[in-house]
Each structure stands twice: as C-alpha cells, then as structure tokens.
C-alpha positions as CSV (number, residue, x, y, z in Angstrom):
1,M,-26.9,-130.3,97.4
2,R,-30.2,-132.3,97.0
3,T,-33.4,-131.2,95.3
4,N,-36.9,-132.0,96.2
5,W,-39.4,-132.8,93.3
6,V,-42.9,-132.3,94.9
7,L,-46.1,-132.8,93.2
8,A,-49.9,-132.4,94.6
9,G,-50.8,-135.8,95.7
10,I,-47.9,-137.7,95.4
11,A,-44.9,-138.4,98.3
12,I,-41.4,-136.1,97.9
13,I,-38.8,-138.1,96.0
14,T,-35.5,-137.0,96.7
15,I,-33.0,-137.4,93.8
16,P,-29.3,-137.3,94.0
17,A,-28.4,-133.6,92.2
18,V,-26.2,-135.5,89.5
19,A,-29.1,-137.2,88.4
20,L,-30.6,-133.7,87.5
21,G,-28.1,-132.8,85.3
22,Q,-26.9,-130.0,88.0
23,A,-23.5,-131.2,88.4
24,P,-21.6,-133.6,86.0
25,G,-20.6,-136.8,87.4
26,Y,-19.0,-139.8,86.5
27,L,-19.8,-143.4,86.5
28,N,-17.7,-145.3,88.8
29,Q,-14.9,-147.1,87.1
30,R,-15.1,-150.3,88.7
31,D,-18.9,-150.5,87.8
32,V,-18.0,-149.9,84.1
33,A,-15.2,-152.3,83.9
34,E,-17.5,-155.1,85.3
35,A,-20.1,-153.8,83.3
36,Q,-17.9,-154.1,79.9
37,R,-16.8,-158.0,81.2
38,D,-20.3,-158.8,81.7
39,H,-22.2,-157.6,78.9
40,P,-21.2,-160.6,76.3
41,Q,-23.1,-163.1,79.4
42,V,-26.0,-160.9,79.4
43,V,-26.5,-160.6,76.0
44,A,-26.3,-164.4,75.5
45,E,-28.2,-165.3,78.6
46,F,-31.0,-163.1,76.8
47,G,-30.9,-164.5,73.3
48,G,-28.3,-162.3,71.7
49,A,-28.5,-158.8,70.6
50,E,-30.5,-157.4,67.8
51,T,-28.6,-155.9,64.9
52,G,-29.0,-153.6,62.2
53,A,-31.5,-150.0,61.9
54,R,-33.6,-151.3,64.7
55,A,-30.7,-151.6,67.3
56,G,-29.1,-148.3,65.9
57,Y,-32.7,-146.9,66.0
58,V,-32.9,-147.8,70.0
59,E,-29.3,-146.5,70.6
60,G,-30.0,-143.2,69.3
61,V,-33.3,-142.5,71.1
62,G,-31.4,-143.8,74.2
63,R,-28.4,-141.4,73.6
64,R,-30.8,-138.4,73.0
65,V,-32.5,-138.9,76.5
66,A,-29.3,-140.0,78.4
67,A,-27.8,-136.7,77.2
68,Y,-29.6,-135.2,79.8
69,S,-28.9,-137.4,82.8
70,G,-25.9,-135.3,84.2
71,I,-23.3,-137.6,83.7
72,A,-20.4,-136.5,81.8
73,N,-19.7,-137.9,78.3
74,S,-22.9,-139.6,78.3
75,A,-22.4,-140.6,74.3
76,Q,-19.5,-142.3,75.3
77,T,-20.7,-143.6,78.7
78,Y,-23.8,-145.4,78.1
79,H,-24.7,-148.1,75.5
80,F,-28.1,-149.3,74.9
81,T,-28.8,-153.1,73.4
82,T,-32.0,-154.4,72.1
83,L,-32.7,-157.9,73.3
84,N,-33.9,-161.1,71.4
85,S,-36.0,-162.1,74.2
86,A,-39.7,-163.1,74.3
87,V,-40.0,-161.3,78.1
88,E,-41.3,-158.2,78.6
89,N,-38.2,-156.6,80.2
90,A,-35.9,-153.4,80.6
91,F,-33.3,-153.5,82.9
92,A,-29.6,-151.8,83.2
93,L,-26.0,-152.3,85.1
94,P,-24.5,-149.7,86.6
95,G,-21.5,-149.3,84.7
96,G,-23.9,-147.6,81.8
97,Y,-25.2,-150.4,80.0
98,V,-29.2,-150.3,79.4
99,Y,-30.8,-153.2,77.9
100,I,-34.5,-153.6,76.2
101,T,-36.1,-156.6,75.1
102,R,-37.5,-156.6,71.3
103,Q,-40.9,-158.2,73.4
104,L,-41.2,-154.8,75.0
105,M,-40.9,-153.2,72.2
106,G,-43.6,-154.7,70.8
107,L,-46.1,-153.3,73.3
108,M,-45.0,-149.7,72.6
109,N,-47.1,-147.7,70.3
110,D,-44.9,-144.5,69.7
111,E,-41.1,-143.4,69.9
112,S,-42.4,-141.4,73.4
113,E,-43.0,-144.7,74.8
114,L,-39.5,-145.9,73.8
115,A,-37.9,-142.7,75.2
116,F,-39.4,-143.1,78.8
117,V,-38.2,-146.8,79.1
118,L,-34.9,-145.9,77.8
119,G,-34.7,-142.8,80.1
120,H,-36.4,-144.6,83.3
121,E,-33.1,-147.3,83.2
122,T,-30.9,-144.5,82.2
123,G,-32.2,-142.8,85.5
124,H,-31.4,-146.2,87.8
125,I,-27.6,-145.7,86.6
126,A,-27.6,-141.7,87.0
127,A,-29.1,-142.1,90.3
128,R,-26.8,-144.9,91.4
129,H,-29.4,-147.2,92.6
130,A,-27.5,-150.2,92.2
131,Q,-24.9,-149.0,94.2
132,A,-27.4,-149.3,97.4
133,R,-27.2,-152.9,96.4
134,E,-24.4,-155.1,98.2
135,A,-21.4,-155.7,95.3
136,A,-22.0,-159.5,96.2
137,Q,-25.5,-159.4,95.1
138,R,-24.7,-157.4,91.8
139,R,-22.3,-160.1,90.7
140,N,-25.4,-162.4,90.3
141,S,-26.5,-160.1,87.6
142,I,-24.6,-162.8,84.8
143,M,-24.5,-166.0,86.6
144,G,-25.7,-168.7,84.9
145,V,-29.3,-170.3,85.2
146,L,-28.0,-172.9,87.3
147,G,-25.9,-171.0,89.5
148,I,-28.6,-169.0,90.8
149,L,-31.7,-171.3,90.3
150,L,-29.6,-174.2,92.1
151,G,-26.6,-172.7,93.6
152,S,-27.4,-169.5,95.5
153,V,-30.5,-171.2,97.3
154,V,-29.0,-174.2,99.3
155,G,-26.9,-172.3,101.9
156,A,-29.5,-169.4,102.8
157,G,-32.8,-170.0,102.4
158,G,-32.6,-173.6,100.8
159,F,-35.0,-175.2,98.6
160,G,-38.4,-173.8,100.6
161,N,-37.5,-170.5,99.3
162,M,-36.6,-171.2,95.9
163,I,-40.1,-172.9,95.9
164,S,-41.8,-170.1,97.7
165,Q,-40.0,-167.3,95.2
166,G,-39.4,-169.3,91.8
167,A,-36.4,-170.2,89.9
168,A,-36.5,-169.2,86.0
169,Q,-34.2,-167.8,83.4
170,Y,-34.3,-164.5,84.9
171,A,-33.8,-165.4,88.6
172,Q,-30.6,-163.2,88.3
173,M,-32.2,-160.1,87.9
174,A,-33.7,-160.3,91.2
175,T,-30.5,-158.8,92.4
176,L,-30.9,-155.6,90.0
177,S,-34.4,-154.9,91.6
178,F,-35.2,-151.7,92.9
179,S,-37.0,-150.3,95.8
180,R,-40.8,-149.0,95.2
181,D,-39.0,-145.6,95.9
182,Q,-36.3,-146.0,93.5
183,E,-38.7,-147.3,90.7
184,Y,-40.9,-143.7,91.2
185,Q,-37.5,-142.0,91.2
186,A,-36.4,-143.7,88.1
187,D,-40.1,-142.9,86.5
188,T,-39.3,-139.3,87.4
189,L,-35.9,-139.0,86.1
190,G,-37.0,-140.6,82.9
191,I,-39.8,-137.9,82.5
192,R,-37.5,-135.3,82.8
193,Y,-35.1,-136.9,80.7
194,M,-37.7,-137.3,77.8
195,L,-38.9,-133.8,78.5
196,S,-35.7,-132.0,78.0
197,A,-35.0,-134.3,74.9
198,G,-38.5,-132.7,73.2
199,Y,-40.8,-135.8,73.9
200,D,-44.1,-135.7,75.1
201,P,-44.1,-136.6,78.7
202,M,-47.3,-138.5,78.7
203,G,-45.6,-141.3,76.9
204,S,-44.6,-142.2,80.4
205,A,-48.4,-142.8,81.1
206,T,-49.2,-144.7,78.1
207,M,-46.5,-146.7,78.2
208,L,-47.0,-147.8,82.0
209,D,-50.7,-148.4,80.9
210,N,-49.6,-150.5,78.4
211,L,-47.9,-152.9,80.6
212,V,-50.9,-153.1,82.8
213,R,-53.1,-153.7,79.8
214,A,-50.5,-156.6,78.8
215,D,-50.5,-157.8,82.2
216,A,-54.2,-158.0,82.8
217,L,-54.5,-160.1,79.3
218,E,-52.0,-162.5,80.4
219,T,-54.1,-163.2,83.7
220,R,-57.0,-164.0,81.6
221,L,-55.1,-166.0,79.1
222,Q,-53.3,-168.0,81.7
223,G,-56.9,-168.1,84.0
224,R,-54.8,-167.4,87.1
225,D,-54.2,-164.4,89.1
226,S,-50.5,-163.6,88.4
227,R,-48.4,-162.2,86.3
228,S,-47.1,-162.9,82.7
229,T,-43.8,-162.5,84.0
230,P,-43.7,-163.7,87.6
231,E,-43.0,-160.7,90.0
232,W,-39.6,-162.6,90.9
233,A,-38.7,-162.1,87.1
234,R,-39.5,-158.6,86.7
235,T,-37.1,-155.9,87.8
236,H,-40.4,-153.4,87.6
237,P,-43.3,-153.7,89.6
238,L,-46.6,-152.9,87.8
239,S,-49.7,-151.2,89.1
240,T,-52.4,-148.9,87.9
241,N,-51.0,-146.4,90.7
242,R,-47.9,-146.0,89.3
243,T,-49.4,-145.5,85.9
244,Q,-51.4,-142.8,87.7
245,R,-48.6,-141.3,89.3
246,A,-47.0,-140.9,85.8
247,Q,-49.7,-139.1,84.5
248,A,-49.9,-136.4,87.3
249,E,-46.1,-135.9,87.1
250,A,-46.7,-135.3,83.0
251,R,-49.5,-133.2,83.6
252,A,-47.3,-130.9,86.4
253,T,-44.8,-130.1,83.5
254,G,-47.2,-127.8,81.9
255,R,-46.2,-129.9,78.7
256,A,-48.6,-132.8,78.4
257,G,-49.6,-133.4,75.1
258,Q,-47.0,-131.6,73.5
259,G,-43.4,-133.0,72.5
260,L,-42.4,-135.3,69.8
261,R,-44.5,-139.0,69.6
262,N,-43.0,-139.8,66.4
263,R,-45.3,-142.8,66.1
264,D,-44.8,-143.4,62.4
265,Q,-41.1,-143.4,62.6
266,F,-41.5,-145.7,65.7
267,L,-43.9,-148.2,64.1
268,A,-42.0,-148.4,61.2
269,Q,-39.1,-150.0,63.1
270,L,-41.6,-152.5,64.3
271,Q,-42.2,-153.9,61.0
272,G,-41.0,-157.5,60.9
273,I,-40.0,-157.9,64.7
274,Y,-40.2,-160.8,66.2
275,V,-43.2,-161.4,68.9
276,D,-43.4,-164.3,71.5
277,D,-40.5,-167.1,70.8
278,D,-37.8,-166.9,68.4
279,P,-38.0,-170.6,66.7
280,A,-34.2,-170.6,66.9
281,Q,-34.7,-171.1,70.9
282,G,-37.7,-173.3,70.7
283,V,-41.1,-172.1,70.8
284,I,-44.0,-172.3,73.5
285,D,-47.5,-173.2,72.7
286,G,-50.0,-173.9,75.0
287,R,-48.4,-176.6,77.3
288,T,-46.2,-177.6,74.8
289,F,-42.5,-176.5,74.0
290,T,-41.0,-177.6,70.9
291,H,-37.8,-177.0,69.4
292,P,-37.5,-177.3,65.5
293,D,-33.8,-177.1,65.3
294,L,-33.0,-179.3,68.0
295,R,-35.9,-181.5,66.9
296,F,-37.9,-182.3,70.3
297,Q,-40.8,-181.5,72.3
298,F,-42.4,-182.0,75.6
299,A,-45.9,-180.9,77.1
300,V,-46.1,-179.7,80.6
301,P,-48.9,-180.7,83.0
302,T,-52.3,-178.8,83.2
303,G,-52.2,-175.8,85.3
304,Y,-48.4,-175.5,84.7
305,T,-46.7,-172.3,82.8
306,M,-43.5,-172.2,80.9
307,Q,-40.9,-169.3,80.8
308,N,-38.6,-169.6,77.6
309,G,-34.6,-168.9,78.1
310,S,-31.5,-169.3,75.9
311,S,-30.5,-172.0,78.0
312,A,-33.1,-173.5,79.8
313,V,-37.3,-173.6,79.7
314,T,-38.5,-173.3,83.4
315,I,-41.6,-174.9,84.4
316,S,-44.1,-173.6,87.6
317,G,-47.4,-174.9,89.0
318,S,-48.8,-175.3,92.2
319,A,-47.3,-178.4,93.3
320,G,-43.6,-177.9,92.1
321,K,-41.1,-176.2,89.6
322,A,-38.7,-177.8,87.1
323,Q,-36.2,-176.9,84.6
324,F,-35.4,-178.3,81.2
325,S,-31.9,-178.1,80.4
326,T,-28.8,-179.8,79.0
327,G,-25.3,-179.9,80.0
328,R,-21.9,-181.6,79.9
329,F,-22.2,-185.4,78.5
330,N,-19.5,-187.9,77.9
331,G,-22.1,-190.9,77.2
332,D,-22.4,-192.1,81.0
333,L,-26.4,-191.2,81.9
334,A,-25.5,-191.7,86.0
335,A,-22.4,-189.4,86.0
336,Y,-24.6,-187.2,84.2
337,I,-26.8,-186.8,86.9
338,N,-24.3,-186.5,89.5
339,Q,-22.9,-183.8,87.5
340,V,-26.6,-181.9,87.3
341,V,-27.0,-182.4,91.5
342,Y,-23.2,-181.1,92.1
343,E,-24.4,-177.8,90.0
344,L,-27.8,-177.6,91.6
345,T,-26.0,-177.0,94.9
346,G,-23.0,-174.8,93.3
347,G,-21.1,-177.7,94.9
348,R,-21.4,-176.0,98.1
349,S,-24.1,-178.8,99.6
350,Q,-24.7,-182.3,99.4
351,V,-28.4,-183.8,98.4
352,P,-28.4,-187.4,99.0
353,M,-30.0,-188.9,95.9
354,A,-31.0,-192.7,95.4
355,P,-29.4,-194.8,92.9
356,P,-29.9,-194.0,89.6
357,R,-32.7,-196.0,87.6
358,Q,-32.9,-196.9,83.8
359,T,-35.7,-196.6,81.7
360,T,-36.7,-195.9,78.4
361,I,-39.3,-193.1,77.2
362,N,-40.6,-192.8,73.9
363,G,-37.9,-195.0,72.4
364,I,-35.0,-192.5,74.1
365,P,-32.8,-194.2,76.8
366,A,-33.1,-192.6,80.2
367,M,-32.2,-192.5,84.0
368,Y,-33.5,-190.9,86.8
369,S,-33.0,-190.5,90.4
370,V,-34.8,-189.0,93.6
371,G,-33.2,-187.5,96.8
372,R,-34.4,-185.1,99.6
373,A,-33.2,-181.8,100.7
374,N,-34.2,-180.5,104.4
375,T,-34.5,-177.0,104.5
376,S,-35.6,-174.5,107.0
377,S,-38.8,-174.3,105.3
378,G,-38.9,-178.1,105.4
379,A,-38.0,-181.1,103.6
380,V,-38.2,-181.0,99.3
381,D,-37.9,-183.8,97.0
382,V,-35.1,-183.0,94.3
383,S,-35.6,-185.3,90.9
384,V,-33.5,-185.2,88.0
385,M,-34.6,-187.0,84.8
386,A,-32.0,-187.7,82.1
387,Y,-32.0,-188.5,78.5
388,Q,-29.6,-189.4,76.3
389,W,-30.4,-188.0,73.0
390,A,-27.3,-188.9,71.1
391,P,-23.6,-190.3,71.8
392,D,-22.6,-186.6,73.0
393,R,-25.6,-184.8,74.0
394,A,-28.0,-185.4,76.9
395,Y,-31.2,-183.4,77.9
396,H,-32.8,-183.4,81.6
397,F,-35.4,-182.1,83.8
398,V,-34.8,-180.9,87.1
399,M,-37.8,-180.9,89.4
400,L,-38.5,-179.8,93.0
401,T,-41.4,-181.1,94.7
402,Q,-42.8,-181.4,97.9
403,A,-41.3,-184.3,100.2
404,G,-43.0,-187.6,99.3
405,A,-44.0,-186.4,95.8
406,G,-41.1,-187.0,94.2
407,I,-41.3,-186.9,90.0
408,G,-45.4,-187.6,90.6
409,P,-46.5,-184.2,89.8
410,F,-44.4,-184.1,86.7
411,A,-44.9,-187.7,85.8
412,S,-47.0,-186.7,82.3
413,M,-44.1,-184.2,81.5
414,V,-41.4,-186.3,81.9
415,D,-42.9,-189.2,79.7
416,S,-44.1,-186.9,77.1
417,L,-40.3,-185.7,75.7
418,R,-40.0,-187.1,72.2
419,R,-38.3,-186.6,68.7
420,I,-40.2,-184.6,66.3
421,T,-40.2,-185.4,62.8
422,P,-38.9,-182.7,59.8
423,Q,-42.0,-182.1,58.5
424,E,-43.0,-181.0,62.1
425,A,-39.9,-178.8,62.4
426,S,-40.6,-177.2,59.0
427,S,-44.2,-176.3,60.1
428,I,-42.9,-173.8,62.7
429,R,-42.8,-170.3,61.9
430,P,-42.1,-167.2,64.1
431,K,-44.8,-164.7,64.7
432,I,-44.1,-161.3,63.5
433,I,-45.6,-157.9,63.8
434,D,-46.9,-156.6,60.7
435,V,-48.0,-152.8,60.7
436,V,-50.9,-152.3,58.3
437,T,-52.9,-149.2,57.1
438,V,-56.5,-148.9,58.4
439,K,-58.6,-149.1,55.1
440,P,-62.1,-147.6,55.4
441,G,-64.6,-150.2,56.7
442,D,-61.9,-151.8,58.8
443,T,-62.9,-152.4,62.4
444,P,-60.9,-153.9,65.3
445,Q,-63.2,-157.0,64.9
446,L,-62.2,-157.4,61.4
447,L,-58.8,-156.5,61.5
448,S,-58.0,-159.0,64.7
449,R,-59.2,-161.8,62.5
450,R,-55.6,-161.7,60.8
451,M,-53.6,-161.8,64.2
452,A,-51.9,-165.6,64.6
453,Y,-53.6,-166.7,67.6
454,H,-56.0,-169.4,68.2
455,E,-57.8,-167.4,71.0
456,F,-58.5,-163.9,72.3
457,Q,-57.8,-162.6,68.9
458,L,-59.5,-159.6,69.4
459,D,-58.2,-159.0,73.3
460,R,-54.6,-159.3,71.9
461,F,-55.2,-156.7,69.0
462,L,-56.5,-154.3,71.5
463,S,-53.9,-154.7,74.1
464,L,-51.4,-154.5,71.2
465,N,-52.3,-151.3,69.9
466,G,-53.7,-149.9,73.0
467,L,-57.3,-149.7,72.2
468,T,-60.3,-150.5,73.9
469,A,-63.8,-152.2,72.9
470,N,-65.2,-148.7,72.4
471,S,-62.3,-147.5,70.1
472,R,-62.9,-146.5,66.8
473,L,-60.3,-146.9,63.8
474,V,-60.0,-144.0,61.5
475,P,-58.6,-144.8,57.6
476,G,-55.0,-144.1,57.1
477,Q,-54.4,-144.9,60.8
478,R,-51.7,-147.5,61.3
479,V,-52.0,-150.3,63.6
480,K,-50.1,-153.1,64.5
481,V,-51.5,-157.1,64.1
482,V,-49.1,-160.3,64.9
483,T,-48.7,-162.5,61.7
484,Y,-46.8,-165.4,60.7
485,G,-43.3,-164.7,59.3
486,T,-40.3,-166.4,57.7
487,R,-37.7,-167.9,59.7
488,R,-34.2,-165.9,59.8
489,T,-31.4,-167.6,58.2
C-alpha cells in the first residue's frame, strides 16, 4: 500500500508505507553486511569518529527519531556516528549507518535541528532510496581518494569529465546522492519522525535556513558564485525553496512552534567542539595549508580553493585541479611517480608521461613529469611533482590542466612547499565553539570581536547563531562564539 502526502502548494510525494511506519520492515541483509564492513573505512576517510558524551548524545537523538521509521528493531538496526570532519555534511549507508560531521553540528542551534537531520538520513534508509542506485555505484562509497578521483574517470567520461565535475576527498559520496524528489521525500520523513518523537517540526526549516545562510556567507568569503562545499561534494542540494517547503510541511502538521527544541541541552554538547580543520589533519588558512605534525606548508595560487581530507588536500580553480597527498615510497622518486600515475588510472589506462626531471625546491629533492591524456572532452595535461621528504617518505601533487598548460597554473604552488619550524608548528591551535551567556550591554557587534577570524567576524557570528543584523540579544541568552582552543593530546 502507498500513502500520498498532499500539502497546499506542494507537489505530491509518494513514500513507501514502511517508511511511514505502517508495516514493520527489515533492511536488506546484504546492505547491512556491506555497511558493517565499510563502516571502518568510511570513518577513516572522514577523519575518524567522535567518542564520549557528544557521540552518545547524537546516538540517543538518532535512536529517538529512528524509532518511528517503520523499521523493525530500530534500536539495533540503526547506528549513528559523529565524524571529525570540517565539511558540513550528513549521509547514510543503506545498511543502517548514519553519519553527521562535527562541522554540520556546529551550525545547529538546538536539538530539534539535529533531530531533523538525523531523521532525514534515516528516511533515506527507510525509504530504500539507495536501492534505486546500481549496486556497483554503491560500492564507490568507500573507495579511496585516488581510486575515485583518478581511477573511475578514465574509462568512462575521462579526465575532461573530472575537470568539469571536480575531484575531491568526498567525490565518492556522489554515488550516494539522491534525486530532488528523494531529497524532498527524506525531508518529509524527517519531519514526520521528529514530530512523532516530540520535537517542534519547525526545527526542519530553521536547520535548512542555517545551511542556506552558511552557504551565502561562504560565497562572500570566497568572493565567488559557488558553494562552500561544491555541488559534487554534497549529498544534499541546498535552496531557499527547500526551506520554504519544510516550513509549509511543518505548519501543515498543526504543531509548528510546539514540541521540544532543547536548546540549552544541545548547546552544552557543542561546548569545546572543533570548528574548521583539526590541526592533526592540517589547517587551511586563506591560501596556505599547514600541517603542524608533519611539519610542512604550501600555498595555492590566488583564486584557488582547498578542501582538506584525511588523506589528501584537493585544490580547485578556473585553470585546473590538483591534489596533494602521499603514497608508498622506497627511496626512488621516479618509481614513486610511476606508481602515482598507475593509481591515477586505476591501472586501467595508460597516460604517456615524459621522463621525470630532477630539481630541488626549498632544499627538498624533487622530481616531476608531465603527460597527456586524450579524452572525449579533449586533451588534458597530467602532471606529477614528487618530493623526497625523508628516506622513507615522499609527498606529491597531481595536477590536471588544459592541454599545453602543464604545471604552469600551479607553478607557484609546487615551488611553495617547505618545511616549517617547531615554533611555527606549536603556534597552530584549533578553533572551538565557546557557548557564552549574554550579559547586559552585549551586542552582536561586541561579541563578534571574540571570533577567532581575521575577517567577517560579525557576519560569521550572525550566521553561526542564526541571527540577522537587526537581531537583539537578551541578557541570559546563550550564543556561540568561535575562539582558539587547546589541541587534543
């Protein structure tokens, strides 16, 4: 049996009855087995899992909403993990595993918003959205960065598609993305689950509005017309239209503004949470990337952006794309470059490369090679610059540019890699959320001065707290500021 949910001014959405809790269902056991096997790799790919009270809190909220998903034994079926990732994201594996990043949690202002996000992802699982994807595509969800970035694009679509779509740490999540209708379905289910669990359904709309605000701010920060996380790196398209839709659905329940928000309890869980990069994974500051533990730094060209991952840093710009990473090294840089190119194509295609040439960059022995790949979208130059960092360690940039450009657009970047001093390394501290109580006389302008950023302090403060330029703070109100913290040992 199917149930149609019709709202004024909103298209009809058809949702499987099991997702509405009308008939207890079970997850596909093959999906469950795959998710159990893939879970450790997903966690490693996304910077590791949070542990302790915060992780337990997220799991508790998740189980509370999942209980209304219509899946039998939901407490044992669903698993909720908080990831140590600086990307605003949440996603799910069809076998019952739901993930949310600490960075996305930092955008939230109460528990109802968290309940909606976890309910949305639970809805994808309960409605079996992933099963609409081919099984072979689902397997991409846990492939390594090089496997997806460099292996899958050669045989089908080629390097030209890679350049047009982008390539980054989270490219594998493209196979878990859903259609617009499926996203709307998951929103609808998330609202239904959170409502049944006793939460204010308007938390759905405020959460989506938080994302829209953050996106608009990041666009201003970057000075470009693109999203903070590129579309190919997101599993959830953003739009004000989606926010308006959630508002309409919440009001249609007749319980908008009623139910749990649990703001104080939620903010208590955010106290001390990392914001942006974890220094243990390296830190992006403007155009520079610095890794205090591995003691290196490089700078990208003006106008280029970076995405930091647990195993690679991805660089994107108008003239090309690149990745900085490491690999197996036995002391032979030429062999190292060959291995990088082999992994670049997944061993399925050959890219003719010029004989490697030796050089020295900032006192570091280095070697580079440039080749060309012919694709359906045209010829593309493939360049590799490798550095011998230690007898048993090497790093490298892989660069994709238009034919004839070679390393050119990234020349300043490959020349910028350098070792940093112990003093430079020790000066890098994490940014954390500090929840403060508003005092008489406090204003957004005054509190924003505490923000651990060099620019757009007020804009960041307003976005972080879901406020506008006209918002007034009330003594006793609790708000978030981003300050410098102490590194975890």
